[in-house]
ZAMARGU-4260 file (C-alpha; in steps of 0.2 Angstrom, whole numbers, plus 5000, padded with zeros to 4 digits):
<rodrens>
0) 5566/5658/5369 | 5581/5656/5380 | 5581/5648/5397 | 5583/5664/5406 | 5567/5671/5397
5) 5557/5655/5403 | 5564/5657/5420 | 5559/5676/5421 | 5541/5672/5415 | 5538/5656/5425
10) 5524/5659/5438 | 5529/5657/5456 | 5523/5639/5461 | 5530/5639/5478 | 5516/5647/5488
15) 5513/5639/5505 | 5500/5625/5505 | 5502/5622/5486 | 5500/5603/5487 | 5495/5588/5497
20) 5503/5571/5497 | 5492/5556/5501 | 5498/5538/5501 | 5488/5521/5499 | 5492/5505/5508
25) 5506/5501/5496 | 5514/5518/5499 | 5510/5524/5481 | 5510/5543/5481 | 5493/5552/5476
30) 5497/5571/5474 | 5484/5584/5474 | 5489/5602/5470 | 5481/5619/5467 | 5487/5620/5449
35) 5496/5610/5435 | 5512/5620/5439 | 5511/5616/5458 | 5507/5598/5454 | 5523/5597/5443
40) 5533/5604/5458 | 5525/5591/5470 | 5529/5577/5458 | 5547/5583/5457 | 5548/5584/5476
45) 5540/5567/5479 | 5552/5559/5466 | 5567/5567/5476 | 5561/5560/5492 | 5556/5543/5486
50) 5569/5540/5472 | 5584/5552/5477 | 5598/5539/5472 | 5589/5534/5456 | 5587/5552/5451
55) 5605/5557/5454 | 5611/5542/5445 | 5601/5546/5430 | 5607/5564/5431 | 5625/5559/5431
60) 5621/5547/5417 | 5616/5561/5406 | 5631/5571/5411 | 5643/5557/5408 | 5649/5558/5426
65) 5644/5541/5434 | 5662/5535/5434 | 5667/5548/5446 | 5658/5539/5460 | 5654/5521/5453
70) 5672/5518/5446 | 5679/5512/5430 | 5665/5500/5427 | 5654/5515/5422 | 5667/5523/5411
75) 5661/5516/5395 | 5644/5524/5397 | 5652/5541/5402 | 5662/5540/5386 | 5646/5537/5376
80) 5635/5550/5384 | 5648/5563/5381 | 5653/5558/5363 | 5634/5557/5359 | 5632/5574/5367
85) 5616/5569/5377 | 5617/5584/5389 | 5620/5596/5375 | 5605/5589/5365 | 5594/5590/5380
90) 5598/5608/5382 | 5594/5612/5364 | 5577/5603/5366 | 5573/5612/5382 | 5577/5629/5374
95) 5564/5625/5360 | 5550/5620/5371 | 5534/5630/5371 | 5535/5643/5386 | 5521/5634/5395
100) 5530/5617/5394 | 5546/5625/5399 | 5538/5632/5415 | 5530/5615/5418 | 5546/5606/5417
105) 5555/5620/5427 | 5542/5618/5441 | 5546/5599/5442 | 5565/5603/5443 | 5561/5616/5457
110) 5553/5602/5467 | 5567/5590/5464 | 5580/5603/5470 | 5569/5607/5485 | 5568/5589/5491
115) 5584/5581/5485 | 5594/5585/5501 | 5581/5577/5512 | 5579/5562/5500 | 5598/5559/5499
120) 5598/5559/5518 | 5586/5545/5518 | 5595/5535/5504 | 5610/5525/5511 | 5618/5523/5493
125) 5624/5541/5494 | 5635/5537/5510 | 5641/5521/5502 | 5647/5530/5486 | 5653/5545/5495
130) 5642/5556/5484 | 5633/5572/5489 | 5617/5577/5479 | 5620/5589/5465 | 5608/5603/5458
135) 5596/5599/5444 | 5596/5611/5429 | 5579/5615/5420 | 5584/5604/5405 | 5589/5588/5416
140) 5572/5579/5414 | 5574/5580/5395 | 5591/5572/5397 | 5585/5558/5408 | 5572/5554/5395
145) 5585/5554/5381 | 5598/5544/5390 | 5584/5531/5395 | 5579/5529/5377 | 5594/5532/5366
150) 5597/5513/5364 | 5579/5509/5362 | 5580/5509/5343 | 5594/5497/5344 | 5606/5506/5332
155) 5621/5495/5338 | 5612/5480/5329 | 5618/5489/5313 | 5636/5485/5318 | 5631/5467/5320
160) 5623/5466/5303 | 5638/5474/5296 | 5649/5460/5303 | 5637/5447/5297 | 5636/5454/5279
165) 5655/5455/5279 | 5658/5437/5285 | 5643/5428/5278 | 5637/5438/5263 | 5625/5453/5260
170) 5611/5441/5259 | 5613/5435/5277 | 5613/5452/5285 | 5596/5450/5293 | 5598/5431/5297
175) 5599/5434/5315 | 5584/5446/5316 | 5575/5445/5332 | 5571/5455/5348 | 5589/5454/5353
180) 5601/5461/5366 | 5598/5479/5371 | 5581/5482/5364 | 5565/5483/5375 | 5549/5476/5371
185) 5531/5475/5379 | 5514/5467/5378 | 5498/5477/5377 | 5480/5473/5372 | 5464/5481/5371
190) 5446/5474/5373 | 5432/5484/5367 | 5416/5486/5377 | 5408/5471/5367 | 5421/5460/5375
195) 5420/5465/5393 | 5408/5462/5408 | 5405/5480/5410 | 5402/5485/5392 | 5417/5497/5393
200) 5434/5495/5386 | 5449/5487/5395 | 5467/5490/5391 | 5481/5479/5399 | 5499/5474/5397
205) 5517/5475/5403 | 5532/5484/5398 | 5548/5473/5396 | 5563/5482/5402 | 5578/5478/5413
210) 5573/5475/5430 | 5581/5488/5440 | 5581/5492/5459 | 5572/5503/5461 | 5561/5501/5446
215) 5561/5511/5431 | 5542/5515/5433 | 5534/5524/5447 | 5516/5521/5451 | 5508/5538/5454
220) 5493/5549/5454 | 5493/5567/5448 | 5477/5578/5452 | 5474/5596/5451 | 5458/5606/5445
225) 5463/5603/5426 | 5465/5584/5427 | 5466/5568/5438 | 5478/5555/5431 | 5485/5538/5438
230) 5499/5530/5429 | 5517/5524/5428 | 5529/5539/5428 | 5548/5538/5424 | 5557/5546/5439
235) 5566/5561/5434 | 5553/5566/5421 | 5537/5576/5424 | 5520/5569/5419 | 5514/5552/5414
240) 5520/5548/5397 | 5518/5529/5393 | 5504/5522/5403 | 5490/5532/5411 | 5472/5533/5415
245) 5464/5550/5416 | 5446/5544/5420 | 5439/5548/5404 | 5453/5541/5393 | 5467/5528/5396
250) 5482/5524/5385 | 5497/5512/5384 | 5512/5509/5373 | 5524/5496/5367 | 5540/5498/5358
255) 5536/5500/5339 | 5554/5492/5335 | 5555/5506/5322 | 5572/5511/5315 | 5575/5530/5317
260) 5594/5532/5321 | 5608/5530/5308 | 5626/5526/5308 | 5638/5534/5296 | 5656/5528/5292
265) 5666/5544/5293 | 5683/5549/5287 | 5692/5561/5299 | 5709/5568/5299 | 5719/5580/5310
270) 5725/5596/5303 | 5742/5604/5306 | 5735/5616/5319 | 5727/5602/5329 | 5709/5604/5322
275) 5699/5590/5314 | 5692/5588/5297 | 5679/5576/5290 | 5676/5571/5272 | 5659/5576/5266
280) 5649/5576/5249 | 5659/5592/5244 | 5676/5587/5251 | 5685/5590/5267 | 5679/5602/5279
285) 5682/5608/5297 | 5671/5600/5311 | 5668/5604/5329 | 5680/5596/5341 | 5684/5598/5359
290) 5690/5588/5374 | 5683/5584/5391 | 5689/5575/5406 | 5680/5561/5414 | 5684/5558/5432
295) 5686/5540/5438 | 5684/5534/5456 | 5699/5525/5461 | 5708/5528/5444 | 5716/5541/5434
300) 5705/5554/5424 | 5702/5550/5406 | 5702/5563/5392 | 5689/5561/5379 | 5689/5570/5362
305) 5671/5575/5357 | 5669/5577/5338 | 5654/5581/5328 | 5652/5581/5309 | 5637/5586/5299
310) 5629/5569/5301 | 5631/5569/5320 | 5642/5566/5335 | 5656/5553/5332 | 5653/5539/5345
315) 5665/5525/5338 | 5683/5528/5334 | 5696/5542/5336 | 5705/5554/5326 | 5722/5546/5325
320) 5730/5554/5310 | 5743/5567/5313 | 5742/5576/5296 | 5729/5580/5282 | 5736/5566/5272
325) 5736/5553/5286 | 5718/5545/5287 | 5716/5530/5299 | 5710/5513/5294 | 5700/5510/5310
330) 5682/5513/5309 | 5675/5530/5314 | 5656/5530/5315 | 5644/5545/5319 | 5627/5543/5326
335) 5612/5553/5318 | 5596/5554/5329 | 5581/5565/5327 | 5582/5575/5343 | 5600/5580/5339
340) 5594/5585/5322 | 5578/5594/5325 | 5580/5600/5343 | 5563/5592/5348 | 5561/5578/5360
345) 5542/5579/5360 | 5540/5585/5378 | 5526/5597/5373 | 5516/5581/5371 | 5517/5577/5390
350) 5506/5590/5398 | 5494/5588/5383 | 5492/5569/5388 | 5487/5574/5406 | 5474/5585/5400
355) 5467/5573/5387 | 5448/5569/5390 | 5445/5558/5374 | 5453/5547/5362 | 5453/5562/5350
360) 5462/5573/5362 | 5475/5559/5364 | 5477/5556/5346 | 5480/5575/5342 | 5493/5576/5356
365) 5502/5561/5350 | 5505/5569/5333 | 5519/5578/5341 | 5527/5563/5349 | 5546/5560/5344
370) 5556/5547/5354 | 5555/5533/5357 | 5543/5528/5342 | 5529/5518/5350 | 5513/5508/5346
375) 5499/5516/5356 | 5482/5509/5361 | 5469/5520/5369 | 5451/5520/5373 | 5438/5532/5381
380) 5422/5530/5391 | 5412/5533/5375 | 5419/5517/5368 | 5431/5526/5355 | 5447/5517/5353
385) 5464/5521/5345 | 5478/5510/5338 | 5492/5519/5330 | 5511/5522/5329 | 5518/5538/5337
390) 5535/5545/5334 | 5548/5553/5322 | 5555/5541/5309 | 5566/5551/5297 | 5564/5549/5278
395) 5580/5542/5271 | 5585/5527/5260 | 5581/5509/5265 | 5600/5505/5266 | 5602/5517/5281
400) 5591/5506/5291 | 5601/5490/5288 | 5619/5495/5289 | 5632/5508/5292 | 5632/5519/5277
405) 5646/5531/5270 | 5646/5548/5277 | 5652/5557/5261 | 5639/5550/5249 | 5624/5562/5248
410) 5613/5547/5243 | 5612/5542/5261 | 5607/5560/5268 | 5591/5562/5277 | 5576/5571/5268
415) 5564/5583/5274 | 5550/5578/5285 | 5546/5561/5293 | 5538/5545/5288 | 5519/5544/5291
420) 5514/5535/5306 | 5503/5520/5302 | 5486/5517/5311 | 5472/5505/5310 | 5455/5501/5318
425) 5452/5489/5332 | 5446/5473/5324 | 5427/5474/5325 | 5425/5455/5323 | 5435/5450/5338
430) 5434/5467/5348 | 5453/5466/5352 | 5469/5474/5347 | 5486/5467/5352 | 5503/5474/5352
435) 5519/5464/5356 | 5533/5471/5346 | 5529/5460/5331 | 5530/5464/5313 | 5513/5472/5311
440) 5507/5490/5312 | 5525/5497/5312 | 5532/5485/5299 | 5535/5499/5286 | 5546/5508/5299
445) 5558/5495/5304 | 5569/5480/5300 | 5570/5469/5315 | 5554/5464/5326 | 5550/5452/5339
450) 5545/5435/5334 | 5526/5434/5332 | 5523/5421/5347 | 5518/5433/5360 | 5506/5443/5350
455) 5498/5427/5343 | 5497/5419/5360 | 5488/5435/5367 | 5476/5434/5353 | 5473/5416/5356
460) 5470/5419/5375 | 5458/5433/5372 | 5448/5422/5360 | 5446/5410/5374 | 5433/5410/5389
465) 5442/5417/5404 | 5450/5402/5414 | 5447/5390/5400 | 5459/5381/5388 | 5446/5380/5374
470) 5448/5391/5359 | 5434/5402/5353 | 5431/5416/5341 | 5428/5430/5353 | 5424/5421/5369
475) 5412/5427/5383 | 5415/5444/5392 | 5431/5447/5401 | 5434/5457/5417 | 5449/5468/5423
480) 5453/5454/5436 | 5454/5441/5422 | 5469/5450/5414 | 5481/5442/5426 | 5479/5426/5417
485) 5485/5433/5401 | 5500/5442/5409 | 5506/5426/5417 | 5504/5414/5402 | 5520/5404/5400
490) 5517/5394/5384 | 5534/5394/5374 | 5528/5393/5356 | 5546/5396/5349 | 5550/5378/5355
495) 5541/5371/5341 | 5555/5370/5328 | 5568/5362/5340 | 5556/5349/5346 | 5551/5345/5329
500) 5569/5341/5324 | 5570/5331/5341 | 5556/5321/5335 | 5565/5316/5319 | 5583/5315/5327
505) 5591/5298/5321 | 5600/5285/5331 | 5597/5290/5349 | 5603/5280/5363 | 5590/5274/5376
510) 5593/5289/5388 | 5591/5301/5374 | 5575/5292/5368 | 5567/5294/5385 | 5572/5312/5385
515) 5564/5314/5368 | 5548/5305/5373 | 5547/5316/5389 | 5549/5333/5380 | 5537/5328/5366
520) 5524/5325/5379 | 5528/5342/5388 | 5515/5355/5387 | 5528/5368/5382 | 5524/5379/5397
525) 5539/5387/5406 | 5531/5385/5423 | 5542/5388/5438 | 5538/5370/5445 | 5542/5361/5428
530) 5557/5350/5427 | 5553/5348/5409 | 5555/5366/5406 | 5573/5365/5413 | 5577/5350/5402
535) 5571/5360/5387 | 5582/5375/5392 | 5597/5363/5394 | 5594/5355/5377 | 5592/5373/5369
540) 5608/5379/5377 | 5618/5364/5370 | 5610/5366/5353 | 5615/5385/5353 | 5633/5380/5357
545) 5634/5367/5344 | 5627/5379/5331 | 5640/5391/5336 | 5654/5378/5333 | 5647/5373/5316
550) 5658/5378/5301 | 5644/5388/5293 | 5643/5400/5308 | 5662/5400/5313 | 5665/5416/5303
555) 5654/5425/5315 | 5658/5415/5331 | 5677/5413/5329 | 5688/5417/5343 | 5701/5427/5333
560) 5690/5442/5330 | 5701/5457/5334 | 5691/5470/5323 | 5675/5467/5333 | 5682/5465/5350
565) 5695/5480/5349 | 5686/5493/5337 | 5670/5494/5346 | 5668/5501/5363 | 5663/5488/5377
570) 5645/5497/5378 | 5641/5489/5361 | 5648/5472/5363 | 5631/5464/5369 | 5625/5467/5352
575) 5640/5459/5344 | 5641/5443/5355 | 5637/5429/5343 | 5631/5416/5355 | 5617/5426/5362
580) 5612/5431/5344 | 5611/5413/5340 | 5601/5409/5355 | 5588/5422/5351 | 5587/5418/5333
585) 5588/5399/5336 | 5571/5396/5328 | 5576/5404/5312 | 5593/5395/5311 | 5585/5378/5314
590) 5573/5382/5299 | 5582/5391/5285 | 5594/5382/5274 | 5610/5390/5281 | 5614/5372/5288
595) 5609/5357/5279 | 5594/5348/5286 | 5605/5333/5290 | 5617/5344/5300 | 5603/5352/5310
600) 5596/5334/5314 | 5613/5329/5319 | 5616/5344/5331 | 5599/5341/5340 | 5603/5322/5342
605) 5620/5326/5349 | 5613/5338/5361 | 5599/5326/5366 | 5613/5313/5370 | 5623/5326/5380
610) 5608/5332/5391 | 5602/5314/5394 | 5619/5310/5401 | 5617/5322/5415 | 5607/5316/5430
615) 5604/5333/5437 | 5586/5338/5437 | 5578/5353/5444 | 5562/5364/5442 | 5563/5379/5430
620) 5560/5391/5444 | 5576/5385/5453 | 5587/5390/5439 | 5577/5404/5431 | 5579/5418/5444
625) 5580/5437/5442 | 5596/5447/5443 | 5591/5465/5445 | 5602/5479/5440 | 5608/5491/5454
630) 5619/5506/5452 | 5630/5504/5466 | 5647/5495/5466 | 5648/5479/5476 | 5629/5479/5479
635) 5622/5462/5482 | 5603/5461/5477 | 5592/5454/5491 | 5584/5437/5487 | 5566/5442/5488
640) 5558/5431/5475 | 5554/5412/5473 | 5559/5404/5457 | 5550/5412/5443 | 5541/5406/5427
645) 5541/5412/5409 | 5555/5414/5396 | 5560/5426/5382 | 5545/5422/5369 | 5532/5419/5382
650) 5519/5432/5386 | 5527/5431/5403 | 5543/5437/5395 | 5556/5434/5408 | 5570/5435/5396
655) 5585/5423/5400 | 5599/5422/5387 | 5598/5405/5378 | 5615/5397/5378 | 5622/5409/5391
660) 5612/5409/5407 | 5595/5404/5413 | 5595/5420/5424 | 5586/5435/5418 | 5588/5453/5419
665) 5574/5459/5408 | 5555/5456/5411 | 5539/5465/5416 | 5545/5481/5423 | 5527/5484/5428
670) 5509/5477/5424 | 5494/5487/5422 | 5475/5485/5419 | 5465/5501/5414 | 5446/5498/5417
675) 5436/5512/5407 | 5420/5507/5416 | 5427/5511/5434 | 5444/5517/5436 | 5444/5510/5454
680) 5443/5493/5446 | 5460/5496/5438 | 5475/5486/5444 | 5494/5488/5444 | 5510/5481/5451
685) 5529/5484/5450 | 5543/5472/5454 | 5549/5480/5470 | 5538/5494/5478 | 5534/5512/5478
690) 5549/5518/5488 | 5567/5518/5481 | 5574/5519/5499 | 5581/5502/5505 | 5574/5496/5521
695) 5558/5507/5520 | 5541/5498/5522 | 5537/5500/5504 | 5553/5496/5496 | 5550/5478/5492
700) 5532/5476/5497 | 5525/5472/5480 | 5538/5459/5476 | 5528/5444/5481 | 5513/5451/5471
705) 5524/5453/5456 | 5532/5436/5457 | 5515/5427/5459 | 5507/5437/5445 | 5494/5446/5456
710) 5491/5465/5455 | 5486/5478/5467 | 5470/5488/5466 | 5471/5506/5460 | 5464/5517/5474
715) 5455/5532/5468 | 5444/5537/5483 | 5453/5551/5493 | 5445/5545/5509 | 5454/5529/5508
720) 5471/5537/5507 | 5482/5543/5521 | 5488/5561/5520 | 5506/5563/5525 | 5518/5576/5532
725) 5525/5578/5515 | 5511/5589/5512 | 5521/5604/5515 | 5517/5622/5518 | 5535/5629/5521
730) 5543/5626/5504 | 5545/5644/5501 | 5563/5643/5495 | 5574/5631/5485 | 5589/5627/5496
735) 5606/5624/5489 | 5612/5606/5492 | 5623/5606/5507 | 5623/5588/5512 | 5640/5580/5513
740) 5645/5562/5512 | 5648/5563/5531 | 5630/5569/5534 | 5623/5556/5522 | 5632/5543/5532
745) 5624/5549/5548 | 5607/5551/5540 | 5609/5533/5533 | 5611/5526/5550 | 5593/5529/5553
750) 5588/5517/5539 | 5583/5501/5548 | 5591/5489/5535 | 5608/5497/5538 | 5608/5495/5557
755) 5618/5482/5565 | 5607/5467/5569 | 5606/5458/5586 | 5600/5442/5578 | 5599/5436/5560
760) 5590/5420/5555 | 5585/5412/5539 | 5568/5404/5540 | 5565/5392/5526 | 5551/5397/5514
765) 5550/5414/5522 | 5566/5423/5520 | 5579/5431/5531 | 5573/5439/5548 | 5585/5452/5556
770) 5581/5460/5572 | 5588/5478/5573 | 5586/5491/5588 | 5572/5503/5586 | 5577/5521/5583
775) 5563/5531/5592 | 5565/5547/5581 | 5568/5538/5565 | 5555/5525/5567 | 5541/5536/5575
780) 5531/5538/5559 | 5532/5519/5555 | 5527/5514/5573 | 5514/5527/5575 | 5506/5520/5559
785) 5506/5502/5565 | 5500/5505/5583 | 5486/5516/5578 | 5478/5503/5566 | 5461/5496/5572
790) 5469/5478/5571 | 5482/5484/5584 | 5469/5489/5597 | 5475/5477/5610 | 5492/5486/5609
795) 5484/5500/5618 | 5490/5515/5608 | 5476/5518/5596 | 5473/5536/5602 | 5492/5541/5603
800) 5500/5555/5593 | 5516/5552/5584 | 5525/5562/5597 | 5518/5551/5611 | 5523/5535/5602
805) 5541/5542/5600 | 5541/5547/5619 | 5536/5530/5624 | 5550/5522/5614 | 5563/5534/5620
810) 5558/5529/5637 | 5560/5511/5633 | 5576/5514/5625 | 5582/5522/5641 | 5579/5506/5651
815) 5592/5493/5653 | 5579/5479/5656 | 5568/5483/5641 | 5572/5483/5623 | 5562/5486/5606
820) 5567/5479/5589 | 5561/5481/5572 | 5560/5464/5564 | 5565/5465/5545 | 5560/5452/5533
825) 5572/5452/5518 | 5576/5470/5523 | 5558/5476/5525 | 5551/5481/5542 | 5538/5467/5546
830) 5535/5468/5565 | 5539/5476/5581 | 5547/5465/5594 | 5549/5470/5612 | 5558/5461/5626
835) 5558/5464/5645 | 5564/5456/5661 | 5548/5451/5670 | 5554/5455/5687 | 5558/5473/5682
840) 5541/5475/5674 | 5523/5477/5681 | 5519/5460/5675 | 5531/5453/5688 | 5519/5459/5701
845) 5505/5448/5694 | 5513/5430/5694 | 5527/5421/5702 | 5542/5425/5692 | 5555/5411/5690
850) 5573/5412/5686 | 5576/5412/5668 | 5560/5420/5663 | 5560/5432/5648 | 5546/5442/5642
855) 5541/5447/5624 | 5528/5457/5615 | 5525/5456/5597 | 5515/5467/5584 | 5514/5462/5566
860) 5515/5476/5553 | 5498/5479/5545 | 5503/5479/5527 | 5514/5463/5528 | 5505/5454/5541
865) 5495/5438/5543 | 5485/5434/5527 | 5499/5441/5516 | 5509/5424/5517 | 5503/5408/5524
870) 5511/5405/5541 | 5518/5423/5542 | 5517/5426/5560 | 5523/5408/5564 | 5538/5411/5554
875) 5542/5427/5563 | 5539/5418/5580 | 5552/5405/5575 | 5565/5419/5573 | 5560/5428/5589
880) 5561/5412/5599 | 5577/5408/5591 | 5584/5424/5597 | 5578/5423/5615 | 5584/5405/5617
885) 5601/5409/5609 | 5605/5415/5627 | 5606/5400/5638 | 5601/5410/5653 | 5584/5412/5646
890) 5574/5396/5651 | 5556/5402/5648 | 5547/5414/5637 | 5533/5424/5644 | 5519/5432/5634
895) 5504/5442/5641 | 5492/5445/5626 | 5475/5453/5630 | 5463/5440/5636 | 5451/5445/5622
900) 5464/5442/5609 | 5458/5424/5605 | 5468/5425/5588 | 5484/5428/5597 | 5481/5415/5611
905) 5477/5402/5598 | 5493/5406/5589 | 5503/5404/5605 | 5496/5387/5608 | 5499/5382/5590
910) 5518/5385/5592 | 5520/5376/5608 | 5515/5389/5622 | 5506/5383/5638 | 5492/5394/5643
915) 5493/5401/5661 | 5481/5411/5672 | 5472/5427/5668 | 5480/5442/5676 | 5473/5460/5679
920) 5484/5474/5674 | 5479/5493/5675 | 5477/5494/5656 | 5469/5476/5652 | 5465/5459/5658
925) 5479/5448/5651 | 5482/5429/5649 | 5499/5423/5653 | 5507/5409/5642 | 5524/5401/5643
930) 5536/5392/5632 | 5550/5382/5639 | 5567/5377/5632 | 5562/5359/5636 | 5546/5360/5627
935) 5556/5364/5611 | 5569/5350/5615 | 5583/5362/5619 | 5596/5358/5632
</rodrens>
């Protein structure tokens, strides 16, 4: 069926009033629609409003056009995307969808296109990059899914193994096997009803991916007459694929670490007429070849030749020969991956997952899963459970999994069908199932797996009484709230081998002996406040570098390595970097016989001496900080987190790169707890927030929860949600994108974080506070939500409409004596701060105004206010007072809280205000309070 056929048969999903949008206290969207198609449209529209920049970045990544606005640093990805033919593969897979799935995906794209111009106007990145939003094609979501997961199977690792085998011998090809650069792991665990306080199963875990701003997962709820599912969606893709709770059944996945992509060493030559030929099993034959132009912001366009053989598209190397007899020596490598071969990406599974009611439904749906290959845990309210692998692993020789194989040899061709997907039962003795990328259920399908430490530690913790350190066979029942203790465990079991060698290191000096004694007494937890954890990291890094310099490893670490550095595109160099490989495989390299035992002891001893000689000491959290990825040139991530715990092999897998940096870019991209007894007892959190719009109230409001290991409740009661104006009844057409970069600049000026600040102050232990002028129109929705909360009853606007609130602040904005500001804490709106001159205000008629008096009003934001952080309001007051007294003409601050507001009065006294008399105003009885410069010791 063609795309045109699908479009002509697609029902009209754009009727007025087709969906409603609700949000909870964290700004998480809860979408309710009249049908599954209307709901898909609503999901696309919501994604466009909340994640416009992210969506457009992903669309451009599929097309290989990111360098056109991100510059030369994005060029290497664009080359790969085009040479791997990601967009063309997505088109093929879309054309083979079942008609009902194609209509569902198309409805999602309709929603994206309907909302993208508005979403782009909210997102300041468009203006910064000079980019106008484009138009999504129906196949774009399949492209987003493909580009997001094309590197999940880690096919570049085969390039590394090729090098290791060539330099160290075939027997050493898997010496560095580990969960290394570029791969993505996760934790997941299931407790049967026999192990829980409710008698129903609980599923929990966290996917480990690159920490991106905004995050790769979006918390969402999708509800229509057919289903009601909460879960983690991938922006740009309809439905909820990986982590979902449908009420009756819930599911979660981890990367199976299966190998399902092959690399072939091709021989290509140029024909006399300019065509390209490849050598196959039956000799030379003509292959597809064409050229494309990649635009580069700030640079010259680049021409890329796209070549595809019978194995697949050529992703490494060029056709450099000029005649049939001139075959280049440089490596030319093609990529063979299932969706390109079969035209199936598994998207027909996505709507089936939403409709699943039982484990059996889910299991049947997953039989059609393709990419990535996952380990799945699922449970339903009857107590049934599921533990299986899902995905397409082609049938071919074992050698294909290990190395780059010759293209012309038919022995390495794929066979018909796919490998069977293993499954197992949940252990009835322990009532638990664990998945953490280890060599377990998926072992027959892969080569490299994560070390077993995370999986073993999770099993150990689940066999322990909640909150206890004692081991047990099954332990007493667990609740969903107990799961956070598992998520945040920091024990580093992989430290065992290094510390064992340290214990036997000979001839240590006094300082090194003290270091040894200290680390041998260390509890091996990578806690944020642990200086011992930092010392261990320094020791580990030094050992990595000494190993890299050892003659036994010099063949793979030598500086003179032109073939590896020049022949492979920069995109693959993280997989070919020797020092990180040694760091990740350190435990193995300190155990196997590659180096004599005496050499290993000597290296550890020398490292102990070197680390002991440094006097610097700091807690782990001071050096172990997150470095999120942002798709914008020159972007500087806001510092929003304190120092964080964990490390690569901890359950709290905040993955630094041993030997390179203590910073980390990979970690828990979300955490979830699915409770099958009561879905409303489920929990979740993401690193940033529900919104992808910088400066919005929900852009960073989950950061503190995530950093501290806490989770937010999943709200399921519609009565506890706030219906928004996004619930549209006028979306009867799909507008063409007309927003220009200039209009985006204008729109971006309404984003609070981008406005010029009248004051900026860093408050220790709290963050950076910026005061920016209120924009009455742009901020009306936010201010109306704040002032109509019950907690803001003393503000006197509880019954005001949004329009009335806007009118009030338009009036304030017109006065030269009164000003209103939003207080931003690390870019997030945290409070409303107003100033006024008392002699130009009604309050001036109620007391004897003195020269230098300056009045203020303060309203703390409900979601981020008192109780969220200890001393929150006091910290804001510190910045406000700093602003007022930065003007030497201001001698005394005047406040006038409602006399009944005992909490506010106590706060004022606490920070140094002196209480004055009560005064009667038309709207309230107020209590004056004063703070002088002298009281603060200011001259």
